[in-house]
Gaussian input, Z-matrix of N, CA and C with variables (Angstrom, degrees):
# hf/3-21g

backbone

0 1
 N
 C     1     B1
 C     2     B2     1     A1
 N     3     B3     2     A2     1     D1
 C     4     B4     3     A3     2     D2
 C     5     B5     4     A4     3     D3
 N     6     B6     5     A5     4     D4
 C     7     B7     6     A6     5     D5
 C     8     B8     7     A7     6     D6
 N     9     B9     8     A8     7     D7
 C    10    B10     9     A9     8     D8
 C    11    B11    10    A10     9     D9
 N    12    B12    11    A11    10    D10
 C    13    B13    12    A12    11    D11
 C    14    B14    13    A13    12    D12
 N    15    B15    14    A14    13    D13
 C    16    B16    15    A15    14    D14
 C    17    B17    16    A16    15    D15
 N    18    B18    17    A17    16    D16
 C    19    B19    18    A18    17    D17
 C    20    B20    19    A19    18    D18
 N    21    B21    20    A20    19    D19
 C    22    B22    21    A21    20    D20
 C    23    B23    22    A22    21    D21
 N    24    B24    23    A23    22    D22
 C    25    B25    24    A24    23    D23
 C    26    B26    25    A25    24    D24
 N    27    B27    26    A26    25    D25
 C    28    B28    27    A27    26    D26
 C    29    B29    28    A28    27    D27
 N    30    B30    29    A29    28    D28
 C    31    B31    30    A30    29    D29
 C    32    B32    31    A31    30    D30
 N    33    B33    32    A32    31    D31
 C    34    B34    33    A33    32    D32
 C    35    B35    34    A34    33    D33
 N    36    B36    35    A35    34    D34
 C    37    B37    36    A36    35    D35
 C    38    B38    37    A37    36    D36
 N    39    B39    38    A38    37    D37
 C    40    B40    39    A39    38    D38
 C    41    B41    40    A40    39    D39
 N    42    B42    41    A41    40    D40
 C    43    B43    42    A42    41    D41
 C    44    B44    43    A43    42    D42
 N    45    B45    44    A44    43    D43
 C    46    B46    45    A45    44    D44
 C    47    B47    46    A46    45    D45
 N    48    B48    47    A47    46    D46
 C    49    B49    48    A48    47    D47
 C    50    B50    49    A49    48    D48
 N    51    B51    50    A50    49    D49
 C    52    B52    51    A51    50    D50
 C    53    B53    52    A52    51    D51
 N    54    B54    53    A53    52    D52
 C    55    B55    54    A54    53    D53
 C    56    B56    55    A55    54    D54
 N    57    B57    56    A56    55    D55
 C    58    B58    57    A57    56    D56
 C    59    B59    58    A58    57    D57
 N    60    B60    59    A59    58    D58
 C    61    B61    60    A60    59    D59
 C    62    B62    61    A61    60    D60
 N    63    B63    62    A62    61    D61
 C    64    B64    63    A63    62    D62
 C    65    B65    64    A64    63    D63
 N    66    B66    65    A65    64    D64
 C    67    B67    66    A66    65    D65
 C    68    B68    67    A67    66    D66
 N    69    B69    68    A68    67    D67
 C    70    B70    69    A69    68    D68
 C    71    B71    70    A70    69    D69
 N    72    B72    71    A71    70    D70
 C    73    B73    72    A72    71    D71
 C    74    B74    73    A73    72    D72
 N    75    B75    74    A74    73    D73
 C    76    B76    75    A75    74    D74
 C    77    B77    76    A76    75    D75
 N    78    B78    77    A77    76    D76
 C    79    B79    78    A78    77    D77
 C    80    B80    79    A79    78    D78
 N    81    B81    80    A80    79    D79
 C    82    B82    81    A81    80    D80
 C    83    B83    82    A82    81    D81
 N    84    B84    83    A83    82    D82
 C    85    B85    84    A84    83    D83
 C    86    B86    85    A85    84    D84
 N    87    B87    86    A86    85    D85
 C    88    B88    87    A87    86    D86
 C    89    B89    88    A88    87    D87
 N    90    B90    89    A89    88    D88
 C    91    B91    90    A90    89    D89
 C    92    B92    91    A91    90    D90
 N    93    B93    92    A92    91    D91
 C    94    B94    93    A93    92    D92
 C    95    B95    94    A94    93    D93
 N    96    B96    95    A95    94    D94
 C    97    B97    96    A96    95    D95
 C    98    B98    97    A97    96    D96
 N    99    B99    98    A98    97    D97
 C   100   B100    99    A99    98    D98
 C   101   B101   100   A100    99    D99
 N   102   B102   101   A101   100   D100
 C   103   B103   102   A102   101   D101
 C   104   B104   103   A103   102   D102
 N   105   B105   104   A104   103   D103
 C   106   B106   105   A105   104   D104
 C   107   B107   106   A106   105   D105
 N   108   B108   107   A107   106   D106
 C   109   B109   108   A108   107   D107
 C   110   B110   109   A109   108   D108
 N   111   B111   110   A110   109   D109
 C   112   B112   111   A111   110   D110
 C   113   B113   112   A112   111   D111
 N   114   B114   113   A113   112   D112
 C   115   B115   114   A114   113   D113
 C   116   B116   115   A115   114   D114
 N   117   B117   116   A116   115   D115
 C   118   B118   117   A117   116   D116
 C   119   B119   118   A118   117   D117
 N   120   B120   119   A119   118   D118
 C   121   B121   120   A120   119   D119
 C   122   B122   121   A121   120   D120
 N   123   B123   122   A122   121   D121
 C   124   B124   123   A123   122   D122
 C   125   B125   124   A124   123   D123
 N   126   B126   125   A125   124   D124
 C   127   B127   126   A126   125   D125
 C   128   B128   127   A127   126   D126
 N   129   B129   128   A128   127   D127
 C   130   B130   129   A129   128   D128
 C   131   B131   130   A130   129   D129
 N   132   B132   131   A131   130   D130
 C   133   B133   132   A132   131   D131
 C   134   B134   133   A133   132   D132
 N   135   B135   134   A134   133   D133
 C   136   B136   135   A135   134   D134
 C   137   B137   136   A136   135   D135
 N   138   B138   137   A137   136   D136
 C   139   B139   138   A138   137   D137
 C   140   B140   139   A139   138   D138
 N   141   B141   140   A140   139   D139
 C   142   B142   141   A141   140   D140
 C   143   B143   142   A142   141   D141
 N   144   B144   143   A143   142   D142
 C   145   B145   144   A144   143   D143
 C   146   B146   145   A145   144   D144
 N   147   B147   146   A146   145   D145
 C   148   B148   147   A147   146   D146
 C   149   B149   148   A148   147   D147
 N   150   B150   149   A149   148   D148
 C   151   B151   150   A150   149   D149
 C   152   B152   151   A151   150   D150
 N   153   B153   152   A152   151   D151
 C   154   B154   153   A153   152   D152
 C   155   B155   154   A154   153   D153
 N   156   B156   155   A155   154   D154
 C   157   B157   156   A156   155   D155
 C   158   B158   157   A157   156   D156
 N   159   B159   158   A158   157   D157
 C   160   B160   159   A159   158   D158
 C   161   B161   160   A160   159   D159
 N   162   B162   161   A161   160   D160
 C   163   B163   162   A162   161   D161
 C   164   B164   163   A163   162   D162
 N   165   B165   164   A164   163   D163
 C   166   B166   165   A165   164   D164
 C   167   B167   166   A166   165   D165
 N   168   B168   167   A167   166   D166
 C   169   B169   168   A168   167   D167
 C   170   B170   169   A169   168   D168
 N   171   B171   170   A170   169   D169
 C   172   B172   171   A171   170   D170
 C   173   B173   172   A172   171   D171
 N   174   B174   173   A173   172   D172
 C   175   B175   174   A174   173   D173
 C   176   B176   175   A175   174   D174
 N   177   B177   176   A176   175   D175
 C   178   B178   177   A177   176   D176
 C   179   B179   178   A178   177   D177
 N   180   B180   179   A179   178   D178
 C   181   B181   180   A180   179   D179
 C   182   B182   181   A181   180   D180
 N   183   B183   182   A182   181   D181
 C   184   B184   183   A183   182   D182
 C   185   B185   184   A184   183   D183
 N   186   B186   185   A185   184   D184
 C   187   B187   186   A186   185   D185
 C   188   B188   187   A187   186   D186
 N   189   B189   188   A188   187   D187
 C   190   B190   189   A189   188   D188
 C   191   B191   190   A190   189   D189
 N   192   B192   191   A191   190   D190
 C   193   B193   192   A192   191   D191
 C   194   B194   193   A193   192   D192
 N   195   B195   194   A194   193   D193
 C   196   B196   195   A195   194   D194
 C   197   B197   196   A196   195   D195
 N   198   B198   197   A197   196   D196
 C   199   B199   198   A198   197   D197
 C   200   B200   199   A199   198   D198
 N   201   B201   200   A200   199   D199
 C   202   B202   201   A201   200   D200
 C   203   B203   202   A202   201   D201
 N   204   B204   203   A203   202   D202
 C   205   B205   204   A204   203   D203
 C   206   B206   205   A205   204   D204
 N   207   B207   206   A206   205   D205
 C   208   B208   207   A207   206   D206
 C   209   B209   208   A208   207   D207
 N   210   B210   209   A209   208   D208
 C   211   B211   210   A210   209   D209
 C   212   B212   211   A211   210   D210
 N   213   B213   212   A212   211   D211
 C   214   B214   213   A213   212   D212
 C   215   B215   214   A214   213   D213
 N   216   B216   215   A215   214   D214
 C   217   B217   216   A216   215   D215
 C   218   B218   217   A217   216   D216
 N   219   B219   218   A218   217   D217
 C   220   B220   219   A219   218   D218
 C   221   B221   220   A220   219   D219
 N   222   B222   221   A221   220   D220
 C   223   B223   222   A222   221   D221
 C   224   B224   223   A223   222   D222
 N   225   B225   224   A224   223   D223
 C   226   B226   225   A225   224   D224
 C   227   B227   226   A226   225   D225
 N   228   B228   227   A227   226   D226
 C   229   B229   228   A228   227   D227
 C   230   B230   229   A229   228   D228
 N   231   B231   230   A230   229   D229
 C   232   B232   231   A231   230   D230
 C   233   B233   232   A232   231   D231
 N   234   B234   233   A233   232   D232
 C   235   B235   234   A234   233   D233
 C   236   B236   235   A235   234   D234
 N   237   B237   236   A236   235   D235
 C   238   B238   237   A237   236   D236
 C   239   B239   238   A238   237   D237
 N   240   B240   239   A239   238   D238
 C   241   B241   240   A240   239   D239
 C   242   B242   241   A241   240   D240
 N   243   B243   242   A242   241   D241
 C   244   B244   243   A243   242   D242
 C   245   B245   244   A244   243   D243
 N   246   B246   245   A245   244   D244
 C   247   B247   246   A246   245   D245
 C   248   B248   247   A247   246   D246
 N   249   B249   248   A248   247   D247
 C   250   B250   249   A249   248   D248
 C   251   B251   250   A250   249   D249
 N   252   B252   251   A251   250   D250
 C   253   B253   252   A252   251   D251
 C   254   B254   253   A253   252   D252
 N   255   B255   254   A254   253   D253
 C   256   B256   255   A255   254   D254
 C   257   B257   256   A256   255   D255
 N   258   B258   257   A257   256   D256
 C   259   B259   258   A258   257   D257
 C   260   B260   259   A259   258   D258
 N   261   B261   260   A260   259   D259
 C   262   B262   261   A261   260   D260
 C   263   B263   262   A262   261   D261
 N   264   B264   263   A263   262   D262
 C   265   B265   264   A264   263   D263
 C   266   B266   265   A265   264   D264
 N   267   B267   266   A266   265   D265
 C   268   B268   267   A267   266   D266
 C   269   B269   268   A268   267   D267
 N   270   B270   269   A269   268   D268
 C   271   B271   270   A270   269   D269
 C   272   B272   271   A271   270   D270
 N   273   B273   272   A272   271   D271
 C   274   B274   273   A273   272   D272
 C   275   B275   274   A274   273   D273
 N   276   B276   275   A275   274   D274
 C   277   B277   276   A276   275   D275
 C   278   B278   277   A277   276   D276
 N   279   B279   278   A278   277   D277
 C   280   B280   279   A279   278   D278
 C   281   B281   280   A280   279   D279
 N   282   B282   281   A281   280   D280
 C   283   B283   282   A282   281   D281
 C   284   B284   283   A283   282   D282
 N   285   B285   284   A284   283   D283
 C   286   B286   285   A285   284   D284
 C   287   B287   286   A286   285   D285
 N   288   B288   287   A287   286   D286
 C   289   B289   288   A288   287   D287
 C   290   B290   289   A289   288   D288
 N   291   B291   290   A290   289   D289
 C   292   B292   291   A291   290   D290
 C   293   B293   292   A292   291   D291
 N   294   B294   293   A293   292   D292
 C   295   B295   294   A294   293   D293
 C   296   B296   295   A295   294   D294
 N   297   B297   296   A296   295   D295
 C   298   B298   297   A297   296   D296
 C   299   B299   298   A298   297   D297
 N   300   B300   299   A299   298   D298
 C   301   B301   300   A300   299   D299
 C   302   B302   301   A301   300   D300
 N   303   B303   302   A302   301   D301
 C   304   B304   303   A303   302   D302
 C   305   B305   304   A304   303   D303
 N   306   B306   305   A305   304   D304
 C   307   B307   306   A306   305   D305
 C   308   B308   307   A307   306   D306

   B1=1.4279
   B2=1.5250
   B3=1.2979
   B4=1.4606
   B5=1.5117
   B6=1.3251
   B7=1.4433
   B8=1.4980
   B9=1.3230
   B10=1.4472
   B11=1.5230
   B12=1.3187
   B13=1.4571
   B14=1.5227
   B15=1.3340
   B16=1.4587
   B17=1.5348
   B18=1.3288
   B19=1.4607
   B20=1.5256
   B21=1.3285
   B22=1.4601
   B23=1.5310
   B24=1.3444
   B25=1.4693
   B26=1.5293
   B27=1.3264
   B28=1.4632
   B29=1.5245
   B30=1.3268
   B31=1.4663
   B32=1.5220
   B33=1.3304
   B34=1.4693
   B35=1.5261
   B36=1.3230
   B37=1.4708
   B38=1.5238
   B39=1.3388
   B40=1.4657
   B41=1.5275
   B42=1.3269
   B43=1.4690
   B44=1.5258
   B45=1.3272
   B46=1.4639
   B47=1.5287
   B48=1.3207
   B49=1.4660
   B50=1.5221
   B51=1.3234
   B52=1.4636
   B53=1.5216
   B54=1.3374
   B55=1.4582
   B56=1.5150
   B57=1.3043
   B58=1.4680
   B59=1.5267
   B60=1.3204
   B61=1.4688
   B62=1.5230
   B63=1.3240
   B64=1.4631
   B65=1.5306
   B66=1.3092
   B67=1.4703
   B68=1.5257
   B69=1.3312
   B70=1.4582
   B71=1.5171
   B72=1.3445
   B73=1.4631
   B74=1.5233
   B75=1.3189
   B76=1.4564
   B77=1.5247
   B78=1.3269
   B79=1.4652
   B80=1.5203
   B81=1.3211
   B82=1.4655
   B83=1.5194
   B84=1.3226
   B85=1.4569
   B86=1.5187
   B87=1.3094
   B88=1.4611
   B89=1.5245
   B90=1.3232
   B91=1.4609
   B92=1.5238
   B93=1.3164
   B94=1.4636
   B95=1.5196
   B96=1.3119
   B97=1.4549
   B98=1.5208
   B99=1.3196
   B100=1.4646
   B101=1.5227
   B102=1.2956
   B103=1.4573
   B104=1.5289
   B105=1.3222
   B106=1.4653
   B107=1.5289
   B108=1.3317
   B109=1.4697
   B110=1.5249
   B111=1.3106
   B112=1.4688
   B113=1.5216
   B114=1.3189
   B115=1.4617
   B116=1.5148
   B117=1.3051
   B118=1.4538
   B119=1.5303
   B120=1.3155
   B121=1.4648
   B122=1.5230
   B123=1.3282
   B124=1.4652
   B125=1.5247
   B126=1.3307
   B127=1.4551
   B128=1.5256
   B129=1.3288
   B130=1.4611
   B131=1.5182
   B132=1.3336
   B133=1.4602
   B134=1.5198
   B135=1.3277
   B136=1.4563
   B137=1.5253
   B138=1.3253
   B139=1.4588
   B140=1.5273
   B141=1.3281
   B142=1.4637
   B143=1.5341
   B144=1.3257
   B145=1.4693
   B146=1.5215
   B147=1.3092
   B148=1.4626
   B149=1.5318
   B150=1.3200
   B151=1.4683
   B152=1.5212
   B153=1.3161
   B154=1.4610
   B155=1.5259
   B156=1.3084
   B157=1.4573
   B158=1.5270
   B159=1.3060
   B160=1.4687
   B161=1.5284
   B162=1.3450
   B163=1.4667
   B164=1.5267
   B165=1.3267
   B166=1.4689
   B167=1.5266
   B168=1.3201
   B169=1.4668
   B170=1.5258
   B171=1.3215
   B172=1.4681
   B173=1.5213
   B174=1.3237
   B175=1.4696
   B176=1.5241
   B177=1.3248
   B178=1.4646
   B179=1.5289
   B180=1.3140
   B181=1.4677
   B182=1.5167
   B183=1.3239
   B184=1.4623
   B185=1.5307
   B186=1.3259
   B187=1.4642
   B188=1.5274
   B189=1.3268
   B190=1.4651
   B191=1.5189
   B192=1.3170
   B193=1.4670
   B194=1.5257
   B195=1.3237
   B196=1.4599
   B197=1.5298
   B198=1.3305
   B199=1.4670
   B200=1.5233
   B201=1.3164
   B202=1.4698
   B203=1.5327
   B204=1.3286
   B205=1.4616
   B206=1.5203
   B207=1.3251
   B208=1.4612
   B209=1.5298
   B210=1.3361
   B211=1.4752
   B212=1.5316
   B213=1.3293
   B214=1.4648
   B215=1.5319
   B216=1.3288
   B217=1.4684
   B218=1.5234
   B219=1.3277
   B220=1.4701
   B221=1.5208
   B222=1.3297
   B223=1.4518
   B224=1.5137
   B225=1.3275
   B226=1.4662
   B227=1.5250
   B228=1.3368
   B229=1.4587
   B230=1.5202
   B231=1.3242
   B232=1.4577
   B233=1.5287
   B234=1.3242
   B235=1.4600
   B236=1.5182
   B237=1.3208
   B238=1.4631
   B239=1.5273
   B240=1.3407
   B241=1.4605
   B242=1.5279
   B243=1.3074
   B244=1.4577
   B245=1.5215
   B246=1.3067
   B247=1.4607
   B248=1.5126
   B249=1.3177
   B250=1.4661
   B251=1.5191
   B252=1.3312
   B253=1.4650
   B254=1.5256
   B255=1.3366
   B256=1.4690
   B257=1.5239
   B258=1.3168
   B259=1.4632
   B260=1.5286
   B261=1.3300
   B262=1.4574
   B263=1.5213
   B264=1.3250
   B265=1.4534
   B266=1.5280
   B267=1.3218
   B268=1.4695
   B269=1.5279
   B270=1.3237
   B271=1.4537
   B272=1.5270
   B273=1.3301
   B274=1.4633
   B275=1.5166
   B276=1.3138
   B277=1.4582
   B278=1.5223
   B279=1.3027
   B280=1.4655
   B281=1.5205
   B282=1.3115
   B283=1.4596
   B284=1.5258
   B285=1.3309
   B286=1.4614
   B287=1.5269
   B288=1.3073
   B289=1.4569
   B290=1.5293
   B291=1.3145
   B292=1.4579
   B293=1.5215
   B294=1.3175
   B295=1.4559
   B296=1.5229
   B297=1.3244
   B298=1.4512
   B299=1.5247
   B300=1.3117
   B301=1.4631
   B302=1.5138
   B303=1.3235
   B304=1.4467
   B305=1.5009
   B306=1.3143
   B307=1.4833
   B308=1.4973
   A1=107.60
   A2=115.05
   A3=117.12
   A4=110.42
   A5=114.19
   A6=118.94
   A7=113.31
   A8=114.69
   A9=120.30
   A10=113.11
   A11=119.01
   A12=121.23
   A13=108.99
   A14=116.26
   A15=120.11
   A16=108.50
   A17=116.42
   A18=120.11
   A19=110.06
   A20=116.97
   A21=121.23
   A22=111.03
   A23=116.87
   A24=120.21
   A25=111.10
   A26=116.86
   A27=120.45
   A28=110.78
   A29=117.08
   A30=120.91
   A31=111.23
   A32=117.13
   A33=120.84
   A34=111.17
   A35=116.36
   A36=120.54
   A37=110.14
   A38=116.83
   A39=120.10
   A40=110.94
   A41=117.81
   A42=120.99
   A43=111.12
   A44=116.95
   A45=120.88
   A46=110.87
   A47=116.61
   A48=121.26
   A49=110.44
   A50=115.76
   A51=120.43
   A52=112.43
   A53=117.04
   A54=121.34
   A55=113.02
   A56=116.63
   A57=121.47
   A58=108.28
   A59=116.66
   A60=121.70
   A61=113.15
   A62=118.49
   A63=120.90
   A64=113.60
   A65=117.96
   A66=120.72
   A67=108.87
   A68=115.66
   A69=120.81
   A70=111.43
   A71=116.43
   A72=120.10
   A73=108.78
   A74=114.76
   A75=121.26
   A76=105.85
   A77=116.27
   A78=121.41
   A79=110.93
   A80=116.99
   A81=119.84
   A82=110.26
   A83=113.98
   A84=121.62
   A85=107.49
   A86=116.06
   A87=121.27
   A88=107.75
   A89=114.92
   A90=120.01
   A91=108.44
   A92=114.76
   A93=121.74
   A94=108.44
   A95=116.32
   A96=120.15
   A97=107.86
   A98=116.23
   A99=121.69
   A100=108.45
   A101=117.38
   A102=121.94
   A103=112.77
   A104=115.09
   A105=123.48
   A106=112.45
   A107=117.17
   A108=122.53
   A109=113.62
   A110=116.53
   A111=120.90
   A112=108.91
   A113=116.02
   A114=121.12
   A115=110.91
   A116=115.71
   A117=122.54
   A118=105.26
   A119=116.96
   A120=122.41
   A121=108.51
   A122=116.42
   A123=122.64
   A124=107.75
   A125=115.71
   A126=121.37
   A127=109.95
   A128=115.73
   A129=121.44
   A130=106.42
   A131=115.97
   A132=121.48
   A133=110.29
   A134=115.53
   A135=120.97
   A136=108.42
   A137=114.95
   A138=122.42
   A139=109.16
   A140=117.50
   A141=119.47
   A142=111.69
   A143=116.10
   A144=121.74
   A145=112.81
   A146=117.39
   A147=119.57
   A148=114.26
   A149=117.59
   A150=120.33
   A151=111.27
   A152=115.84
   A153=120.70
   A154=109.07
   A155=116.27
   A156=120.65
   A157=109.76
   A158=116.94
   A159=120.87
   A160=110.68
   A161=116.97
   A162=121.30
   A163=110.59
   A164=115.97
   A165=121.15
   A166=109.78
   A167=117.27
   A168=120.82
   A169=110.66
   A170=117.34
   A171=121.10
   A172=111.34
   A173=117.40
   A174=121.72
   A175=110.10
   A176=116.85
   A177=121.04
   A178=110.23
   A179=117.19
   A180=120.84
   A181=112.46
   A182=116.36
   A183=121.13
   A184=111.04
   A185=116.10
   A186=120.39
   A187=110.77
   A188=116.38
   A189=120.30
   A190=111.06
   A191=117.12
   A192=120.80
   A193=110.91
   A194=117.11
   A195=120.96
   A196=111.11
   A197=116.97
   A198=120.56
   A199=110.03
   A200=116.75
   A201=120.33
   A202=112.03
   A203=117.31
   A204=121.30
   A205=111.36
   A206=116.96
   A207=120.22
   A208=114.09
   A209=117.34
   A210=120.52
   A211=108.49
   A212=116.96
   A213=120.66
   A214=114.44
   A215=118.33
   A216=121.56
   A217=112.50
   A218=118.07
   A219=121.43
   A220=109.78
   A221=115.66
   A222=121.16
   A223=112.12
   A224=116.83
   A225=121.84
   A226=109.65
   A227=114.80
   A228=121.12
   A229=108.11
   A230=115.82
   A231=121.71
   A232=107.32
   A233=115.68
   A234=120.60
   A235=108.85
   A236=115.64
   A237=121.98
   A238=108.43
   A239=117.02
   A240=119.13
   A241=111.12
   A242=115.91
   A243=122.66
   A244=107.17
   A245=115.75
   A246=122.13
   A247=107.06
   A248=115.85
   A249=119.68
   A250=109.70
   A251=114.69
   A252=121.78
   A253=107.38
   A254=117.61
   A255=119.96
   A256=113.35
   A257=117.92
   A258=120.05
   A259=112.08
   A260=117.94
   A261=121.69
   A262=112.26
   A263=117.20
   A264=121.89
   A265=109.39
   A266=117.56
   A267=119.85
   A268=113.56
   A269=118.25
   A270=121.82
   A271=109.72
   A272=118.30
   A273=119.22
   A274=110.99
   A275=115.25
   A276=118.89
   A277=109.14
   A278=116.96
   A279=121.18
   A280=113.14
   A281=117.99
   A282=119.02
   A283=113.09
   A284=118.50
   A285=120.00
   A286=112.85
   A287=117.54
   A288=119.66
   A289=110.14
   A290=115.79
   A291=122.09
   A292=106.95
   A293=115.67
   A294=120.31
   A295=108.51
   A296=116.28
   A297=120.53
   A298=108.78
   A299=115.12
   A300=118.89
   A301=109.48
   A302=115.56
   A303=120.04
   A304=108.07
   A305=116.28
   A306=120.01
   A307=110.48
   D1=126.42
   D2=-175.84
   D3=-150.84
   D4=172.23
   D5=173.97
   D6=141.25
   D7=-162.68
   D8=-173.72
   D9=-104.59
   D10=3.04
   D11=176.86
   D12=-72.64
   D13=151.39
   D14=175.31
   D15=-66.10
   D16=160.67
   D17=179.00
   D18=-58.76
   D19=-40.15
   D20=179.34
   D21=-61.44
   D22=-49.11
   D23=179.11
   D24=-64.34
   D25=-38.83
   D26=178.32
   D27=-62.56
   D28=-41.73
   D29=176.79
   D30=-62.44
   D31=-41.91
   D32=178.68
   D33=-64.16
   D34=-41.12
   D35=178.86
   D36=-64.41
   D37=-45.33
   D38=178.87
   D39=-62.75
   D40=-40.45
   D41=177.59
   D42=-62.48
   D43=-39.39
   D44=178.89
   D45=-63.42
   D46=-38.74
   D47=-179.03
   D48=-73.28
   D49=-51.83
   D50=-175.51
   D51=-74.46
   D52=-14.22
   D53=175.92
   D54=-74.29
   D55=-12.20
   D56=177.84
   D57=-82.61
   D58=121.01
   D59=-174.57
   D60=-60.34
   D61=-25.90
   D62=-176.81
   D63=-81.27
   D64=-13.75
   D65=-179.04
   D66=-77.34
   D67=117.50
   D68=179.08
   D69=-84.31
   D70=-31.20
   D71=-177.73
   D72=-162.23
   D73=141.34
   D74=170.74
   D75=-91.51
   D76=109.26
   D77=-175.08
   D78=-81.21
   D79=-46.77
   D80=177.01
   D81=-154.01
   D82=153.14
   D83=178.84
   D84=-146.33
   D85=124.19
   D86=178.00
   D87=-132.32
   D88=142.56
   D89=176.26
   D90=-127.82
   D91=146.23
   D92=-179.60
   D93=-137.77
   D94=142.02
   D95=173.27
   D96=-86.85
   D97=127.50
   D98=179.14
   D99=-119.85
   D100=-167.03
   D101=-174.88
   D102=-49.94
   D103=147.97
   D104=179.10
   D105=59.17
   D106=27.91
   D107=178.09
   D108=58.88
   D109=26.56
   D110=175.52
   D111=-86.77
   D112=151.41
   D113=177.83
   D114=-94.59
   D115=137.21
   D116=168.83
   D117=-102.05
   D118=127.89
   D119=-178.10
   D120=-114.12
   D121=124.50
   D122=177.81
   D123=-118.86
   D124=123.29
   D125=-172.53
   D126=-131.30
   D127=142.34
   D128=170.03
   D129=-123.30
   D130=123.82
   D131=-177.47
   D132=-124.91
   D133=152.99
   D134=174.59
   D135=-101.26
   D136=131.75
   D137=177.94
   D138=-121.23
   D139=159.71
   D140=177.82
   D141=-59.28
   D142=141.11
   D143=-176.65
   D144=-62.09
   D145=-27.05
   D146=-175.71
   D147=-82.10
   D148=0.07
   D149=178.63
   D150=-68.01
   D151=139.53
   D152=175.64
   D153=-81.62
   D154=168.19
   D155=177.98
   D156=-60.35
   D157=-40.66
   D158=178.17
   D159=-62.12
   D160=-42.34
   D161=177.69
   D162=-60.72
   D163=-45.02
   D164=-179.29
   D165=-62.37
   D166=-43.48
   D167=178.92
   D168=-61.70
   D169=-39.89
   D170=178.05
   D171=-64.75
   D172=-42.47
   D173=178.74
   D174=-63.05
   D175=-45.84
   D176=179.17
   D177=-60.55
   D178=-44.56
   D179=178.18
   D180=-61.56
   D181=-40.72
   D182=179.07
   D183=-63.74
   D184=-45.85
   D185=-179.80
   D186=-64.91
   D187=-45.26
   D188=-179.88
   D189=-59.45
   D190=-44.77
   D191=179.57
   D192=-62.81
   D193=-42.08
   D194=-179.66
   D195=-65.20
   D196=-41.00
   D197=177.97
   D198=-62.45
   D199=-48.01
   D200=-178.07
   D201=-64.87
   D202=-34.28
   D203=179.78
   D204=-69.81
   D205=-40.42
   D206=-174.80
   D207=-87.28
   D208=-23.00
   D209=-179.47
   D210=-129.61
   D211=90.28
   D212=-176.96
   D213=-60.62
   D214=-20.91
   D215=-179.37
   D216=-72.97
   D217=-7.17
   D218=-178.68
   D219=-76.86
   D220=127.31
   D221=177.49
   D222=-99.19
   D223=-53.27
   D224=-177.98
   D225=-125.54
   D226=143.97
   D227=178.12
   D228=-129.82
   D229=127.77
   D230=175.85
   D231=-122.02
   D232=122.07
   D233=-178.00
   D234=-121.11
   D235=122.18
   D236=178.83
   D237=-105.74
   D238=116.92
   D239=177.84
   D240=-82.93
   D241=150.43
   D242=176.75
   D243=-146.91
   D244=179.41
   D245=176.49
   D246=-112.71
   D247=133.90
   D248=-179.39
   D249=-71.04
   D250=126.73
   D251=178.09
   D252=-122.14
   D253=96.52
   D254=-176.70
   D255=-55.29
   D256=-29.88
   D257=-178.93
   D258=-65.77
   D259=-20.39
   D260=179.39
   D261=-98.84
   D262=-1.28
   D263=-177.74
   D264=-72.28
   D265=123.09
   D266=-177.72
   D267=-71.67
   D268=-15.71
   D269=-178.86
   D270=-124.89
   D271=77.81
   D272=-179.32
   D273=-66.98
   D274=149.29
   D275=177.67
   D276=-71.28
   D277=159.27
   D278=-174.85
   D279=-67.73
   D280=-16.89
   D281=-179.14
   D282=-82.42
   D283=2.71
   D284=178.04
   D285=-103.30
   D286=1.88
   D287=179.08
   D288=-74.44
   D289=139.12
   D290=178.56
   D291=-117.71
   D292=127.56
   D293=178.67
   D294=-103.14
   D295=124.71
   D296=179.26
   D297=-87.46
   D298=138.31
   D299=177.44
   D300=-97.16
   D301=156.98
   D302=176.39
   D303=-98.25
   D304=134.05
   D305=178.99
   D306=-97.96

């Protein structure tokens, strides 16, 4: 997570995203200062694979509204939905390790 937002604003943005029950994982978050000192927020989130396009649009709208409500300095929000693929996760949780035994 990186960008030009203050730590406080970045925390508020992350809370707005992760506060949505349908978000399985926050994949990336970038913020940029653009004209008139407004923030541009670019987000990639993982959603459940079974969500319909309408469901995804509703989730994106909910997150965007929450971000704009909590951080007035935000001008533009771009949210890219994806599907969480644990096999591609660079930081697997400790419960996925498999220990091979020697026979």
